[in-house]
C-alpha positions in Angstrom: 115.0 -34.4 5.8 114.8 -36.7 8.4 116.7 -40.1 8.9 115.2 -43.1 9.9 117.0 -46.9 10.9 116.3 -49.3 12.6 112.7 -50.0 13.4 111.7 -46.5 12.5 113.1 -47.4 9.3 110.8 -50.3 8.2 108.0 -48.8 10.1 108.0 -45.7 7.9 107.6 -47.4 5.3 104.6 -49.5 5.6 103.3 -47.3 6.7 103.7 -45.0 3.3 103.0 -48.1 1.6 99.6 -49.0 3.5 98.0 -45.4 2.7 99.6 -45.1 -0.7 96.4 -43.1 -3.4 98.7 -42.8 -6.3 102.1 -44.2 -6.9 104.5 -46.6 -5.8 107.4 -46.9 -7.1 110.7 -48.8 -5.1 114.5 -49.4 -7.1 115.8 -52.0 -5.9 118.7 -54.1 -6.8 117.7 -57.2 -4.5 114.0 -58.6 -4.2 113.3 -60.7 -1.0 110.9 -63.4 -0.8 107.0 -62.6 -0.2 105.5 -64.8 2.2 107.5 -63.6 5.4 109.1 -60.7 4.3 108.8 -58.8 1.6 104.5 -59.3 1.7 105.5 -58.1 5.9 107.7 -54.5 4.7 104.8 -53.8 2.3 101.8 -54.9 3.2 99.1 -55.3 0.5 97.4 -52.3 1.3 99.0 -51.4 -2.0 97.6 -53.3 -4.9 94.6 -52.7 -5.4 94.6 -48.8 -4.6 97.9 -47.5 -6.5 97.3 -47.3 -10.4 101.0 -46.6 -10.9 103.3 -49.0 -9.8 106.6 -49.9 -10.5 109.9 -51.8 -9.7 113.2 -51.6 -10.5 115.8 -53.8 -10.4 118.6 -56.0 -12.4 117.8 -59.1 -13.4 121.2 -60.0 -14.1 121.9 -60.3 -10.7 120.3 -63.4 -10.0 119.3 -61.9 -6.3 115.8 -61.7 -6.7 112.3 -64.2 -5.2 110.0 -64.4 -8.7 107.3 -64.8 -6.2 107.9 -60.8 -5.3 108.2 -60.6 -8.8 105.1 -61.9 -9.6 103.3 -59.3 -7.9 104.7 -56.5 -9.4 104.3 -58.2 -12.7 100.3 -58.6 -11.1 99.3 -55.0 -9.8 102.2 -53.4 -12.1 106.0 -53.1 -13.7 108.8 -54.2 -13.5 111.9 -53.4 -15.7 115.6 -54.3 -15.0 118.6 -51.8 -15.3 121.8 -53.5 -15.7 124.5 -51.8 -12.3 121.3 -50.7 -10.4 122.6 -50.6 -7.1 120.4 -47.3 -5.7 117.5 -48.8 -3.5 114.6 -46.0 -3.6 111.0 -46.1 -2.7 108.9 -43.8 -2.9 104.7 -44.0 -1.9 103.3 -40.8 -3.3 105.1 -37.8 -0.9 107.0 -40.6 0.6 110.2 -40.4 -0.3 113.1 -42.7 1.2 116.9 -43.0 0.2 118.3 -45.8 2.0 121.0 -48.4 2.1 118.0 -51.2 2.6 117.7 -53.7 -0.9 113.7 -54.4 -0.1 114.3 -57.8 1.7 113.2 -59.4 5.4 117.2 -59.4 5.6 118.0 -55.9 5.2 114.9 -55.1 6.9 115.3 -56.6 10.3 119.1 -58.2 10.0 120.7 -55.1 9.3 122.8 -51.8 10.5 120.4 -49.5 7.7 119.8 -46.2 7.4 117.3 -43.9 5.8 117.2 -40.6 4.8 113.4 -39.7 3.8 113.3 -36.2 2.2 110.4 -33.3 1.0 110.1 -31.1 -1.2 112.5 -30.1 -3.6 114.8 -33.1 -2.5 111.9 -35.6 -3.1 111.1 -33.9 -6.3 114.5 -34.2 -7.7 115.2 -38.1 -6.1 111.4 -39.3 -8.1 112.5 -37.0 -11.0 116.1 -38.9 -10.7 114.1 -42.2 -10.6 111.7 -41.7 -13.6 114.6 -40.6 -16.0 116.1 -43.8 -15.1 112.8 -45.1 -15.7 113.2 -43.6 -19.3 116.5 -45.1 -20.2 116.8 -47.6 -23.4 119.3 -49.9 -20.8 115.9 -50.4 -18.6 113.6 -51.9 -20.1 110.1 -54.1 -19.6 111.1 -57.7 -18.1 108.6 -60.4 -18.2 108.2 -63.4 -16.2 108.7 -65.6 -19.4 112.1 -62.9 -19.6 113.8 -63.6 -16.2 117.2 -65.5 -15.4 117.1 -67.9 -13.4 117.6 -66.8 -9.3 120.7 -67.8 -7.1 119.4 -70.5 -4.3 115.9 -71.0 -3.0 116.1 -69.7 0.1 113.8 -67.0 1.8 116.5 -64.3 0.4 119.5 -65.5 -1.7 119.9 -61.9 -2.7 121.7 -61.2 0.5 123.5 -64.8 0.9 124.2 -64.9 4.6 121.9 -62.9 5.9 119.8 -65.6 7.9 122.8 -65.6 9.7 122.1 -63.2 11.3 120.3 -62.1 14.7 117.4 -60.3 14.4 117.9 -56.9 15.4 114.0 -55.3 13.9 111.0 -56.1 13.5 108.9 -57.1 10.2 105.5 -55.3 10.1 103.0 -58.1 11.1 101.6 -59.9 7.7 98.8 -59.0 5.0 95.8 -60.9 7.6 93.4 -61.3 4.2 96.4 -62.6 2.3 97.0 -66.5 3.0 100.5 -67.9 3.4 101.6 -70.2 0.0 101.2 -73.6 1.1 104.9 -74.6 1.3 104.0 -78.3 -0.9 104.2 -75.1 -4.0 107.0 -72.7 -2.0 109.8 -73.1 -4.6 108.0 -74.2 -7.9 110.0 -70.4 -8.6 112.7 -71.5 -8.4 111.8 -74.7 -10.1 110.3 -73.6 -13.4 113.4 -71.9 -13.6 115.2 -74.5 -13.4 113.2 -76.0 -16.3 113.6 -73.4 -18.1 117.4 -73.0 -17.9 117.7 -77.0 -18.5 115.4 -76.5 -21.8 117.7 -74.7 -23.2 120.6 -76.6 -22.7 118.0 -80.1 -24.8 117.1 -77.9 -28.0 120.5 -78.1 -28.9 119.7 -81.9 -30.1 116.9 -81.7 -32.0 113.5 -83.0 -31.0 112.3 -86.1 -31.2 108.3 -85.2 -31.1 108.3 -82.7 -33.8 104.2 -81.8 -33.7 104.7 -82.1 -29.7 105.1 -78.6 -27.2 109.0 -78.9 -25.8 107.5 -79.0 -22.4 106.2 -83.5 -23.5 109.5 -83.9 -24.8 111.1 -82.7 -21.7 108.4 -85.0 -19.3 108.9 -87.8 -21.6 113.4 -87.5 -21.1 113.2 -86.9 -17.6 110.7 -89.7 -17.2 113.6 -92.2 -19.0 115.6 -91.3 -16.8 114.5 -92.7 -13.3 111.7 -95.3 -15.0 114.0 -96.7 -18.4 117.8 -95.7 -18.9 120.3 -98.4 -18.3 121.3 -97.5 -14.7 118.1 -94.8 -14.5 120.6 -92.7 -13.2 118.8 -89.9 -12.2 116.6 -92.3 -9.4 119.6 -92.7 -6.8 118.7 -88.6 -6.4 116.2 -88.7 -4.5 117.7 -89.3 -1.9 121.5 -87.6 -2.7 121.7 -83.9 -2.7 121.9 -82.2 -6.5 125.4 -82.7 -8.8 127.6 -80.6 -8.3 127.9 -79.1 -12.2 128.9 -76.4 -13.7 126.7 -74.7 -16.6 129.2 -75.6 -19.1 129.0 -79.5 -17.6 125.1 -79.2 -17.7 124.9 -79.0 -21.5 127.9 -81.4 -21.8 125.7 -83.4 -19.7 122.1 -82.9 -20.9 123.3 -83.2 -24.7 125.1 -87.5 -24.1 121.1 -88.2 -22.5 118.9 -86.6 -24.6 121.2 -88.5 -27.9 120.2 -92.0 -25.8 116.8 -91.3 -24.9 116.2 -90.5 -28.8 118.5 -93.5 -29.3 115.9 -95.7 -27.3 113.4 -93.7 -28.4 114.4 -95.2 -31.9 114.7 -98.7 -31.9 111.9 -98.6 -29.8 113.4 -99.7 -26.1 110.2 -97.2 -24.3 106.8 -96.4 -25.1 106.6 -92.9 -23.5 106.1 -91.2 -27.3 105.0 -88.5 -28.4 100.8 -89.2 -28.7 99.9 -89.6 -26.1 100.6 -86.0 -24.6 98.7 -83.9 -26.4 96.1 -86.6 -27.0 95.4 -85.5 -23.1 96.3 -82.5 -23.2 92.8 -81.9 -25.4 90.9 -83.5 -23.7 91.3 -82.0 -20.2 91.8 -79.1 -22.0 87.5 -79.3 -23.5 86.6 -80.6 -20.4 87.8 -77.4 -17.9 86.4 -75.2 -20.8 82.9 -76.9 -19.6 83.7 -76.7 -16.8 83.8 -73.2 -17.1 80.6 -72.6 -18.7 77.6 -75.6 -17.6 80.5 -77.3 -14.6 81.0 -81.0 -15.0 78.9 -84.0 -13.9 80.7 -86.6 -10.8 80.9 -88.8 -14.3 82.7 -86.1 -16.7 85.3 -84.9 -13.4 85.9 -89.0 -13.3 87.0 -88.8 -17.2 88.9 -85.7 -16.9 91.2 -87.2 -13.9 91.6 -90.5 -15.4 94.2 -88.7 -18.7 95.9 -87.3 -15.3 98.6 -90.2 -14.6 98.9 -89.6 -11.0 95.4 -90.5 -10.8 95.0 -93.4 -13.5 97.3 -94.6 -11.1 96.5 -93.9 -8.2 93.0 -94.9 -8.3 93.2 -93.9 -4.1 93.2 -91.2 -4.7 90.5 -91.1 -7.4 87.5 -92.5 -5.2 88.6 -89.9 -2.7 88.1 -86.7 -5.1 85.4 -88.2 -6.4 83.7 -89.9 -2.2 80.7 -86.9 -2.5 81.5 -87.2 1.1 84.3 -85.8 0.8 84.2 -82.8 -1.9 80.6 -81.1 -3.0 80.3 -81.1 -7.0 79.9 -77.2 -6.0 83.8 -77.1 -4.1 85.7 -79.5 -7.1 83.5 -76.9 -9.8 84.7 -73.7 -8.5 88.6 -75.3 -7.6 88.6 -76.6 -11.6 87.9 -73.0 -12.8 90.0 -71.7 -10.7 92.8 -73.7 -11.6 92.9 -72.1 -14.8 92.5 -69.1 -14.2 95.3 -67.6 -15.7 94.0 -64.3 -14.6 95.8 -65.5 -11.6 99.1 -65.9 -10.9 100.1 -69.9 -11.5 102.0 -70.4 -8.3 99.3 -69.2 -6.0 96.5 -70.7 -7.9 98.1 -74.1 -6.8 99.0 -73.5 -3.5 94.7 -72.5 -2.9 93.5 -75.0 -4.7 95.3 -77.8 -3.2 93.4 -78.2 0.6 90.4 -77.3 -1.7 89.4 -80.8 -2.9 90.6 -83.5 -0.5 92.6 -86.0 -3.1 94.1 -83.5 -5.2 97.6 -84.4 -5.1 100.3 -82.2 -6.0 100.9 -83.7 -9.6 97.5 -83.9 -10.2 97.7 -79.8 -9.8 100.8 -79.7 -11.9 99.7 -81.9 -14.8 96.2 -80.2 -14.8 98.3 -76.9 -15.9 100.0 -78.4 -18.2 97.4 -79.7 -20.6 95.6 -76.6 -19.9 97.9 -74.9 -21.1 98.7 -76.9 -23.5 102.4 -77.6 -22.3 103.7 -73.9 -21.4 104.1 -74.6 -18.6 106.1 -77.7 -16.6 105.7 -81.4 -15.2 106.1 -81.5 -11.6 106.5 -85.3 -9.9 109.3 -87.1 -8.4 110.5 -88.2 -11.8 111.3 -84.7 -12.7 113.2 -83.2 -9.9 115.2 -85.9 -9.3 115.7 -85.8 -13.9 116.5 -82.2 -13.0 118.6 -82.4 -9.6 120.2 -85.1 -11.5 122.0 -82.5 -13.7 122.8 -80.5 -11.0 119.5 -78.1 -10.8 119.1 -77.2 -6.5 114.8 -78.3 -6.7 113.4 -79.9 -3.6 112.1 -83.9 -4.6 108.7 -83.1 -3.3 
C-alpha cells in the first residue's frame, strides 16, 4: 500500500492508463470536460489498446460533461449508480482509491490523496467495483438517456473550482488528437437543452403530424425570432437567459407553442411542415450518393442550395464551390466524414469546419439534421435565442 498526493497522484494515474492493456475501470460520481482536463489526466493510449473499458458514475447528480462521456460511449460502457460517492481507478493491476473525482479541478487545484493498493487489497477493491457494476440499480446509460447537466463550464461537477489556484500540473495533452473547435465546444449542453425543450413541447399536440419533432421545434423557435408578435426571443442575442424555474419553463413553452399553432392555422406564417422533410430527403440522397461515387461540383451546389444557410448567404456558397478555395476531393471527403456515425457528432462537426472554406456552423448542422432525418437539432442564431428566451444557458454564436 502506498499513499499518493499532489503531483505524484495524477502522474501515477496517467502512467498507468498509458500502459494499460487489459482493463480500464473508473468509478467517479463527477466527470469533468474532455479537452484540457480529463484527456490530460487519462491520455488516449487506452482507447484502442484496452478492450474492457468501464465508467461508473451518477448521472442524476448532473455533474458531468457529455464530451467526456462520449469517449467512453465510443470505446466502452457507461453505467450510472445513484448515490455513488467512491472514486476508484483501475488500469490493469494498478488500483487507486482516492478522494479525487475525474475532473481537472480535482487533480490540479485541490488537495487530494489516494491509496495505491496491491495484492489482496487491490483484488478486493476490483471485486467491489465488479459487484457494484452488476447491481440491478447500476444501469447502462446512453447519450440519449442523459439528463441535462448543470452549467457548461470546464468542470460543472465542482462549482467554484476554477477560482482555486493551480497547485499541480496536469500531464501533457495527447499530441495525436486535436482539440475540438471552440465553435462546437458547448454542443453537448446545447443538445441537452434542446432535448429538455422537446420534453416540455410534447405537452401540446404537434401540428406537423408527418414531420420529425426537431423539424417542428426549428419552426417554433424561428417563429419566436422572426414572426411572433413582438419577436420575444430576438433581444436574447444580447441578453442573459431568463431566470426561469423548470415549472416556469414548461408554462412558457406551452404558452408560446399554442400561439405558434394558432399562427400556423391562421396562415400567419409560411414556415410550414413540408419543405424540411423534402429537403431532408434530397440532402440524404445526395450525401449517400457521395459515399458511393462522389459528387460533381454541380451536385454539390444542388446539395448546398437545400440548406437555408447557403440559400440565403450565397457568398458562402460561392466560397465553397470556388476551386481555388476547395478541391473537389476535399469537399467529397469532408462530407463523407461528416456523416460517419462511428465518430461522435461533435467531433465530426469540429473537424469538418476548417476543412472546407465557406462552410458555416449553421450549414454543417443543417447537413447533420437533414441527413439524420431530424435526429439532431438545428442550431443557428434563431434557435439559440429561443432557448435563451426559455431560460436555457446556451451560447448565441
